[in-house]
N, C-alpha and C positions, 0 to 999 in steps of 0.2 A: 707544610705545603698546603696551600688553599685548595678547595675543591676545583676551582678553575685551573690552577696550575697542574693538579693531578690529571684532570681531563685532557689538558693540552699535552702533557707528557705521555699519556696513554695513546693519544692520536699520533704523536711523533713516533712512538714505538711501533704502532700498527702500520704507519706509512713506511718505516724502514723495513719491516718484515715483508710488506707487499712488494717493495722495490727489490729486495733480495730474492723473493720467490719469482718475480718476473724475470730477473737476470738468470736464475737457475732454469726456468722454463725455456728461455731462449737458448741457453747452452745445451740443455737436454735435447731440444729439437734439432740443433745443429749436429750434435753427436749422433743421434739416431739417423739423421740424413746421411752423414758421412759413412756410418756402418752400412746402411742400406746400399749406398753407391758402391762400396767395396764388395759387398756380397753379390750384387747384381752384375758385377764385372765377370763373374763366373769362376774366378780363381779358386774359390773356396767350396765349390759345389760338392766335391768328393768328401771333404771334411765334414760338411754340414749333413750330408746324407748318412755318414757313418756315425753321427752323434745320436746316441739313444736317449740322452738326458739333456734336453735343451736348457732346462733350469740350471743344471750344474755348469753348463757352458756359460750361461748368462752370469752366474755367480762368479765364475773365474774372470770374465770380462770386467765386471764391476769391481772386482778385487784389484784390478790394475789401476784403479783410480786412487790416488793418494787421498787419505781421508782425515789425517790428523791436522787439526788447526793449532798453530803455534804462533807466538809473537814474532818469530824469525821467518815467517812465510815469505815476506817480501825480499829478504836477503838471500835465503838459501832453500826455501821450501818450494812446493808443498812437501809434506812428509807422509811416510807410511809408519804404522806401528808394526810390531813383529807379526801379529796375527794376519793383518791384511797383506803384508809383504809375503808371508809364507803361503797364503792362499793364492796370490797372484803367481808366484814362482812355482807353485805345486810342490812345496817341500814343507817340512815340519818347522815349528817355531824354534826347536832346538837346533836345527840346521842353520837357521838365520843367526841365532845366538853364537853358534860355533864359528860361522863365517865372519861375524863381527869381531869375535875374540882373536881370530887369526889375522885380522887386518885385511880380509878380502872385501869387506863391506864397511862403510863408514856409518857407525851407529853413534848417536848423540844422546847422552844422558840428560833427561830433563828433571825438573824439580821434584817429581814424585818418585824418582829413581828408575823409571822405565826408560827404554831406549826408543828413539825414533830414527828413521832413516830417510835422508833427503832424496827425493825422487830424481834429482839431476844425475845421480851416479849410476842410473840404470838405462839400458837401451830399450827399444820398443818391446822386446820379448822378455824383458826382466833380467837379462844378464848384466852383471856389473860392467862398467866401462873398461875397455881394454887397458891393461897396464895400471889399473887403479891401485892395486896392492903395492906396486913399486913406488908410485907417487906418494902414497900415504906413508910408506916406510921412510922415504927421503924427508918428507915434511916434518914428521913427528914420530921418530923411531921408537920412542918410549910411550907413545900414545897418551901424552900428557894433555894435549889441547886439540881434541878432535873438532871442536867448534871452529878453531882457527884454521884447521885444514879444510873444513867445509867452506868457510868464507873464501879462502885462497882459491879453491877449485871453482867457485861460482862467482868470482869477481871478474868483471870485464877488464882486460888488460891489453895495452898496445902490442905487447910482445906476441900476442895471439891474434893479431889482426883485428883488434876491437871486439873480440869475443872472449869467452872464458876458457880456463884450462880444461874444464870438463868438456866443453864443446870441441876444443882442439883434440882431446883424446878420442872423442866420438868420430872426428873427421880423419883420424889416423895420423895425427901429428905428434906421435908419441915421443920422439927424440926431443922435440922442442919443449914439450911439457916436462919431461924428465930433467932436462938441463935447467929449466926455469925453477923447478922444485929444488934442485941442488943449490942454486944461487939463493933462493929464499931461505932455505934451511941454514946455509952458511951465514947469511946476513942476520938471521934470528939468533944464532949461536954467538955471533960477534957482539950483539946487543945485550946478551944475557950477563 
């Protein structure tokens, strides 16, 4: 690479970093504004007054943000790692591991052997989607293909009114999702 090419590559990298930082700054400003609006509504006054450690509260709020970057972000991400998910939900990493092993959470193994957890499977307070365990048991009872289950749950489908199975669960359309999961599992078994 010539000195000119190196300089141009360096400028391109710097420009990309500046664009990414500007986007992050815009999102940060919007997030802080939304939090401020909710706090000023007065609904949380008692909780804030009772908080002795604002830093710990801020840590927990930030832990709610999925932080794992993965090549599947556009399809089924963003993702949590077990540490950030445990911090957000206020439980131990062992509790997260146990919930994943039991099929209560969808944990996806990545190249280095660790598990990541797609954020779509959680409600605003960190609880798993209603009936998620049943859906996962129908789709993949032997837990052979959790990535396939994640894709199925997060793919827009006409049978859910142009939304995803995860959104349908969130909206309380459990029976429709369970029926669709049964059909999908039967179709997959027939193809095997």
